[in-house]
C-alpha positions in Angstrom: -17.8 -45.5 71.0 -16.1 -45.4 74.5 -13.4 -43.2 76.0 -12.2 -45.9 78.2 -8.5 -45.5 78.8 -7.2 -45.5 82.3 -4.4 -43.1 81.9 -1.8 -41.7 79.5 2.0 -42.0 79.3 3.6 -38.9 77.8 7.3 -38.1 77.1 7.7 -38.6 73.3 7.8 -35.9 70.7 7.3 -38.1 67.6 5.2 -41.0 66.4 5.3 -44.1 68.6 6.6 -46.8 66.4 7.3 -49.7 68.8 6.3 -51.0 72.3 7.8 -53.8 74.3 6.8 -55.2 77.7 9.4 -56.8 80.0 9.3 -57.9 83.6 11.6 -57.3 86.5 11.4 -58.9 90.0 9.1 -56.4 91.5 7.7 -54.4 88.6 6.4 -54.5 85.0 8.2 -52.3 82.5 7.6 -50.9 79.1 10.0 -49.8 76.4 8.6 -47.3 73.9 10.4 -46.2 70.7 9.5 -43.2 68.6 10.5 -42.2 65.1 13.0 -39.6 66.3 15.1 -42.4 67.9 14.1 -41.7 71.5 13.8 -44.8 73.6 12.0 -44.6 77.0 11.9 -47.2 79.7 8.8 -47.0 81.9 8.0 -48.3 85.3 4.3 -49.3 84.7 3.6 -49.9 88.4 4.6 -46.3 89.3 3.7 -44.8 85.9 7.0 -43.0 85.7 10.0 -42.9 83.4 13.0 -45.0 84.5 15.3 -43.5 82.0 15.6 -42.2 78.4 18.1 -43.0 75.7 18.7 -41.6 72.3 19.7 -43.9 69.4 22.9 -42.8 67.8 22.8 -41.8 64.2 24.6 -44.4 62.1 23.1 -43.4 58.8 21.2 -40.5 57.2 18.2 -42.7 56.8 15.2 -42.2 59.0 14.1 -44.7 61.7 10.9 -46.5 60.8 10.5 -49.7 62.8 11.8 -51.3 66.0 12.0 -54.8 67.5 13.4 -55.9 70.8 14.8 -59.3 71.9 17.2 -60.3 74.6 18.5 -56.9 75.5 19.1 -56.1 71.8 17.2 -53.4 69.9 16.8 -54.0 66.2 16.0 -50.9 64.0 14.7 -50.8 60.5 15.5 -47.7 58.3 13.7 -45.8 55.6 16.1 -46.8 52.7 16.8 -50.4 53.7 19.4 -50.5 56.4 18.9 -52.6 59.5 20.8 -51.9 62.7 21.2 -53.7 66.1 22.0 -51.9 69.3 22.7 -52.9 72.9 19.6 -51.8 74.8 21.3 -50.3 77.8 24.3 -48.6 76.3 22.8 -47.9 72.8 26.1 -49.1 71.4 25.8 -50.2 67.8 26.3 -54.0 67.4 25.8 -54.6 63.7 24.6 -52.9 60.5 22.8 -55.2 58.1 23.1 -54.0 54.4 21.2 -55.6 51.5 17.7 -54.1 51.3 17.2 -51.3 48.9 13.9 -49.8 50.3 12.1 -49.2 53.6 12.1 -51.9 56.2 8.4 -52.7 57.0 8.5 -55.5 59.5 10.9 -57.5 61.7 10.7 -60.9 63.3 13.1 -63.3 65.2 13.8 -67.0 64.4 16.3 -68.8 66.6 19.5 -66.8 66.3 18.4 -65.1 63.1 16.4 -61.9 62.4 14.1 -61.7 59.4 13.4 -58.3 57.8 10.7 -57.5 55.3 10.9 -54.5 52.9 9.2 -52.5 50.3 11.9 -53.8 47.9 9.7 -56.9 47.6 12.0 -59.2 49.6 12.4 -60.9 53.0 15.9 -61.4 54.2 17.1 -63.8 56.9 20.2 -62.6 58.8 22.5 -64.2 61.3 22.1 -61.7 64.1 25.6 -62.0 65.6 27.6 -61.7 62.3 25.2 -59.6 60.3 25.5 -61.9 57.3 22.5 -62.4 55.1 21.8 -66.2 54.9 18.7 -66.3 52.7 16.7 -63.9 50.4 13.1 -64.6 49.6 12.3 -62.4 46.5 8.7 -61.6 45.6 7.0 -59.4 43.0 5.3 -56.9 45.4 6.3 -54.9 48.5 6.0 -56.9 51.7 3.9 -55.2 54.4 4.2 -57.6 57.4 5.8 -60.9 58.5 5.2 -63.2 61.4 6.9 -66.4 62.6 5.1 -69.2 64.3 7.1 -72.3 65.1 9.1 -73.0 61.9 6.7 -71.2 59.6 7.1 -67.7 58.2 3.9 -65.9 57.3 4.3 -63.2 54.7 1.7 -60.5 53.8 2.1 -58.3 50.8 0.6 -55.5 48.8 -0.5 -58.0 46.1 -3.3 -59.0 48.7 -1.8 -62.5 49.2 -0.5 -64.5 52.1 2.4 -66.9 51.7 3.5 -69.4 54.2 7.2 -70.5 54.1 8.7 -73.5 55.8 11.9 -72.0 57.2 13.6 -75.3 57.6 13.1 -76.2 53.9 13.1 -72.7 52.6 10.1 -73.3 50.4 6.6 -71.8 50.1 4.1 -74.4 51.3 0.9 -72.4 51.0 -0.1 -69.3 49.1 -3.6 -67.7 48.7 -5.4 -64.5 47.9 -6.5 -63.2 51.3 -8.0 -59.7 50.7 -9.6 -57.5 48.1 -7.2 -54.7 48.8 -3.5 -54.5 49.9 -2.8 -56.1 53.3 -1.1 -54.0 56.0 -1.0 -56.4 59.0 -1.2 -60.1 59.8 -1.9 -62.1 63.0 -1.8 -65.9 63.5 -3.8 -67.6 66.3 -3.7 -71.4 66.2 -4.8 -72.5 62.8 -6.3 -69.2 61.9 -4.7 -66.3 60.0 -6.1 -62.8 60.4 -5.3 -60.1 57.8 -6.2 -56.4 57.8 -5.3 -53.4 55.6 -6.8 -51.0 53.1 -10.1 -52.8 52.8 -11.6 -51.5 56.1 -12.3 -55.1 57.3 -10.3 -57.7 59.0 -10.6 -61.2 57.5 -9.8 -64.5 59.2 -8.8 -67.6 57.2 -8.9 -71.0 58.8 -6.2 -73.5 57.7 -6.2 -75.8 55.8 -9.9 -75.3 54.7 -9.5 -71.5 54.0 -12.9 -70.9 55.4 -13.1 -67.2 56.0 -15.0 -64.7 58.2 -15.1 -60.8 58.0 -14.8 -58.5 61.0 -16.4 -55.1 60.1 -16.6 -51.7 61.7 -13.3 -50.0 61.0 -13.5 -46.6 59.3 -9.9 -46.5 58.1 -6.9 -48.8 57.3 -6.2 -51.5 59.8 -2.6 -51.1 61.1 -2.5 -54.0 63.5 -4.3 -57.1 64.9 -4.1 -59.0 68.2 -6.0 -62.2 69.1 -6.4 -62.7 72.8 -8.6 -65.6 74.1 -12.1 -65.2 72.6 -11.5 -61.6 71.6 -9.9 -60.0 68.5 -8.4 -56.5 68.8 -7.8 -54.3 65.8 -6.2 -50.9 65.8 -6.4 -48.6 62.9 -5.9 -45.2 61.3 -9.4 -44.2 62.5 -8.0 -43.6 66.1 -9.9 -46.5 67.6 -9.4 -49.9 69.0 -12.1 -52.2 67.7 -13.0 -55.4 69.6 -14.8 -58.4 68.0 -16.0 -61.8 69.1 -13.3 -63.9 67.5 -15.6 -66.8 66.7 -18.7 -65.0 65.3 -17.1 -61.8 63.9 -19.5 -59.6 65.8 -18.3 -56.1 66.7 -18.5 -55.9 70.5 -17.2 -52.3 71.1 -14.9 -49.6 69.8 -12.7 -47.6 72.2 -11.6 -44.1 71.3 -9.1 -41.8 73.1 -6.2 -41.2 70.7 -6.1 -38.0 68.7 -4.6 -39.7 65.7 -4.2 -43.2 64.2 -2.9 -46.1 66.4 0.4 -47.5 65.3 1.3 -50.3 67.8 -0.1 -52.2 70.8 1.2 -54.4 73.6 -0.8 -56.4 76.2 -0.3 -57.7 79.7 -2.9 -59.7 81.7 -4.4 -56.5 83.1 -3.8 -53.7 80.6 -3.5 -52.8 76.9 -0.9 -50.2 75.8 -1.4 -48.4 72.5 1.0 -46.1 70.8 -0.1 -43.5 68.2 0.8 -40.9 65.6 -0.3 -38.4 68.3 3.0 -39.2 70.2 1.3 -40.6 73.3 0.7 -44.0 74.9 -2.7 -44.8 76.3 -3.2 -47.4 79.0 -6.5 -49.4 78.8 -7.8 -51.5 81.7 -8.9 -54.8 80.2 -11.5 -55.5 82.9 -13.0 -52.1 82.4 -13.1 -52.7 78.7 -14.9 -56.0 79.3 -17.5 -54.2 81.5 -18.1 -51.7 78.7 -18.5 -54.5 76.2 -21.1 -56.2 78.6 -22.9 -52.9 79.0 -23.1 -52.4 75.2 -24.4 -56.0 74.8 -27.1 -55.4 77.5 -28.1 -52.1 75.9 -28.3 -53.8 72.5 -30.6 -56.5 74.0 -32.8 -54.0 75.7 -33.0 -52.0 72.5 -34.1 -55.1 70.6 -36.7 -55.9 73.2 -38.0 -52.3 73.1 -38.3 -52.5 69.3 -40.2 -55.8 69.6 -42.7 -54.3 72.0 -43.0 -51.2 69.9 -43.7 -53.3 66.8 -46.2 -55.4 68.7 -48.3 -52.4 69.9 -48.0 -50.8 66.5 -49.4 -53.9 64.9 -52.1 -54.2 67.5 -53.2 -50.6 67.0 -53.2 -51.1 63.2 -55.4 -54.2 63.7 -57.9 -52.3 65.8 -58.1 -49.4 63.4 -58.7 -51.9 60.6 -61.7 -53.4 62.5 -63.2 -50.0 63.1 -63.0 -49.1 59.4 -64.7 -52.3 58.5 -67.6 -51.7 60.9 -67.9 -48.2 59.6 -68.3 -49.4 56.0 -71.1 -51.8 57.0 -73.2 -49.2 58.8 -72.8 -46.8 55.9 -74.2 -49.5 53.6 -77.3 -49.8 55.6 
């Protein structure tokens, strides 16, 4: 377990529910959103706040999830409303009404936004008009959705993953993906990763459905990110777990948050993690890789040490056995 974060960004007074990286000419910026509706823009180069904004209250429902695209902030609410706001002015653009329970996940497809809910449905909205174009109704609450190309990946509490062709509007693949309810999903090439209440992340290769387990978490998985040869998982156990994506081997776990990790964003150099503890930790990816290498080296040295120890133990046992045998012979005479 490693306490490997580079520094901390503080300024929120509630759970961090969303992070978004964007780039300006001379700096890298981060937008963070917390459940009290506070939006903070950060200059990551200077590690300082550019400005703060407070979301206006358009309903008595609580904020629960955020998504940002093209200067528009989309907000999901606790009882089913979905709102869109201009990122700079915080002016309300649209209110999307149709869901009857908490919004759990948001994703963008062309000019449409898709929302998943605990009301067991996924809705496709025209972002400019706020009109609902399509409703995909299921039998269990939807925990997470993700869009890749023209396909919608849907994970739900019934432990299944469904893949929908958004052009045709039909389910093209459906399979049981976990032993317990799924909380999060990630897609990398032809591989789907799911995590949730089962304390493991499972990968499924399409179309063969060959699977592999990634173990080591001590609580629910709340998010997964695949980056190159590595798989990152963040969970309610306060840690970031890192696995070898191909073998499933746990490479290292990084600790620093005081509560469960709720969201994560990556740049080429850093990982940014938000938490229930109201803070954002900044992790140096190169430093994380060094710690992973050090752990691998220590593991190899430990294995070699055990081999040597076992060899000498066996050698000593053999010598003692020979002495006992001679002793028996002399006694017989």
